Structures are given as structure tokens and as C-alpha cells.
C-alpha positions in Angstrom: 0.0 0.0 0.0 1.4 3.3 -1.1 1.7 5.9 1.7 3.0 9.5 1.6 3.5 11.1 5.0 4.3 14.8 5.3 6.0 16.5 8.2 7.7 19.7 9.1 4.9 22.2 9.0 4.3 24.8 11.7 4.0 28.4 12.6 6.7 30.7 11.4 7.1 34.5 11.2 7.3 36.3 7.9 10.8 36.0 6.5 11.4 32.8 8.2 12.1 29.3 6.9 10.7 25.8 7.1 11.6 22.5 5.6 8.9 20.1 4.7 9.5 16.4 4.3 7.5 13.7 2.6 8.3 10.1 3.4 7.1 7.5 0.9 6.5 3.8 1.4 5.0 0.9 -0.6 6.2 2.2 -3.9 9.2 2.2 -6.3 10.0 5.8 -5.3 12.6 6.5 -8.0 10.3 6.0 -10.9 7.8 8.7 -9.7 7.7 12.4 -10.3 7.3 14.0 -6.9 5.6 17.3 -6.3 4.3 19.6 -3.6 0.9 21.4 -3.8 -0.8 23.7 -1.4 -4.3 24.7 -0.6 -5.2 27.9 1.3 -8.6 28.3 3.0 -11.3 29.1 0.5 -9.0 28.5 -2.5 -8.3 25.7 -4.9 -5.3 23.5 -4.5 -2.3 24.9 -6.5 1.0 23.6 -7.7 4.1 24.6 -5.8 7.1 22.6 -7.1 8.0 19.3 -8.8 11.1 17.2 -9.1 10.9 14.7 -11.8 12.4 11.2 -11.7 15.1 12.7 -14.0 15.7 15.3 -11.2 14.4 18.2 -13.4 12.7 20.8 -11.2 9.8 23.0 -11.8 8.4 25.8 -9.6 5.4 28.0 -9.5 6.2 31.6 -10.2 5.1 32.6 -6.8 7.8 30.6 -5.1 10.7 30.8 -7.5 13.9 31.8 -5.8 12.5 31.1 -2.3 11.6 27.4 -2.4 13.8 24.5 -3.3 12.7 20.9 -3.9 15.0 17.9 -3.3 14.7 14.2 -3.4 16.6 11.3 -1.9 15.8 8.1 -3.7 17.7 5.9 -1.3 15.7 7.3 1.6 12.5 7.6 -0.4 11.9 11.2 0.7 11.2 14.5 -1.0 12.0 17.8 0.8 10.8 21.3 0.2 13.0 24.0 1.6 11.0 27.2 2.1 12.8 30.4 2.7 11.7 34.1 2.9 8.2 32.9 3.8 5.3 35.3 3.3 1.8 35.3 4.9 0.4 34.3 1.5 2.4 31.0 1.7 0.0 30.0 4.5 -1.7 26.8 3.4 -2.0 23.1 3.8 0.9 21.6 1.9 0.4 18.2 0.2 2.9 15.8 -1.2 2.1 14.1 -4.5 3.6 11.2 -6.4 2.6 10.6 -10.0 3.6 8.4 -12.9 1.8 9.7 -16.0 2.9 6.7 -18.1 1.1 4.3 -15.8 -1.7 6.6 -14.7 -0.7 6.5 -11.1 -1.3 9.4 -8.7 -1.0 9.4 -4.9 -1.4 12.1 -2.3 -0.4 12.6 1.3 -2.7 14.0 4.1 -1.0 17.3 4.2 1.0 19.4 6.7 -0.1 22.9 7.8 2.2 25.9 7.2 1.2 29.2 8.8 3.1 32.3 8.3 2.2 35.0 10.7 3.6 37.5 13.1 
């Protein structure tokens, strides 16, 4: 059974940093493209960042230069380093694993990030 478990969320002041972690199990981690999405209250879920199985990275314009996504295939984890956080980054952050060739798509339960003074 595939599981994605996020951790690392919390309350941080504007300008601060957080590192989110997503631990995967029950899957061949290295063949999946891994991504982070977020959903703020009253808004739709939106794309944040992706690291493909080729390690190519993609970022939403709103986080470019502030967020960095990493993966460690041996440990089956994907990390999201978030710097220079803004109140508008406040959201529930979700980890996603997808394999478009096989039509597979998995989600974690989310971890809350709150940026407030």
C-alpha cells in the first residue's frame, strides 16, 4: 500500500524558513515524479514545485527563488526547503507522487504551514 507522510509544517514569522519532508513507502520511489501542492482556506489546490524522476525541477512563479525541492531516492523522501516565507504562503501543503505513463497518482494527508507575526 502506497503511503505519503508529510511533516515539518508549523507556525513561522514572515521572512522565516521551514523544511517540509515527505516520506514514501510501498512504492518504487525512484520512478515517480514528486511534487508539492498547497491549498489555502477558500482557495483551490495549487501547484508549488516538482522534481521529476530525472531530477528536473519546476516551480510555481510565486515561489521561484524562495523554495527548493530535493529528493533522496535511497531514503524515499522528498523535501521542500522554504525560505523568505510570506503570509500568502499559509496553506495546507500536500505531497504528490505521480507516474503519468502508468496513470498512477498518490497524495499525502498534508501538513499545515502558517506564516504570521
